C-alpha positions, 0 to 999 in steps of 0.5 A: 293787901300790902298797900292796905297794911302800910296805909293802916300802919301810917294812919295808926302812927299818926293817931298815936302821935296826935294822942288819939289813944291817950294814957299809958296802957294802950291795951286797956284803952283798946279794950275800953274802946271795944266795950264802948262800941259794943254798948253803943251798938247793943252787941251782947255776943261774947267774944271767942276764946281769942277775943274776936267778936263774931256776929252772924248777919246771914247764916250760910247754907254751903260748905264751911271752910277748914284750914288749907281750903281756898275761900273767896270773900267780899269785905268792907274793912273799917276802923271801929269809929266807922271810917272805911279803909279798904273794900273789894266792893266797888259801890262801897269804894265809891261811897267811901272815897276809896275808888280807883279805876285801876283796882279790880273789884272782885272777891278776895281769894286766899287759903284759910290758915295759910297766913294770907290775911289777918288772923281775925279774918282767917278765924272769922271765916272759919265760923262761916258757911258759903253764902253767909255774911258776918261782922267781925270786931277784931282786936288789934292782937288779931290784926296789926298789933297797933292797938287799933281795933277793926270791924270787918263785914264779910260775905263768904262767896266761895269755898273750895275744899283742899282735896289733898288735906284731911278734913 
């Protein structure tokens, strides 16, 4: 995830330098970009209190994770313009020119609520149940704070409850 972070930061800097985000109020421009994306894709779901857009693709039937639970996900991470910048799904990596034979294409495992992933992914996974699939539209304040909104496709593969924490 660290190399993804540095790659994202470098690409964001290039976008800013090239003037891809115009105007002086980057937050306004980001909100406009998100609203245009929602309109283009006929998305009418309101955001959560934090500003995350959570769209259920497949309702899961298993456990719903709580903070301190260990979760496993498959994901495809893209910019709001559709350019994929990271995935742990081998076919998607090949399709998007991201494949590397040294990468292991296995589910990403992390502890929910521990700060292991960006805030938008952590929050979104908390709404899911095992086996569920969702699309998260993540404003930058819930990601890398670079005025670049992200779109994540998430499949919640596994949930292991932390038996030492009160749920």
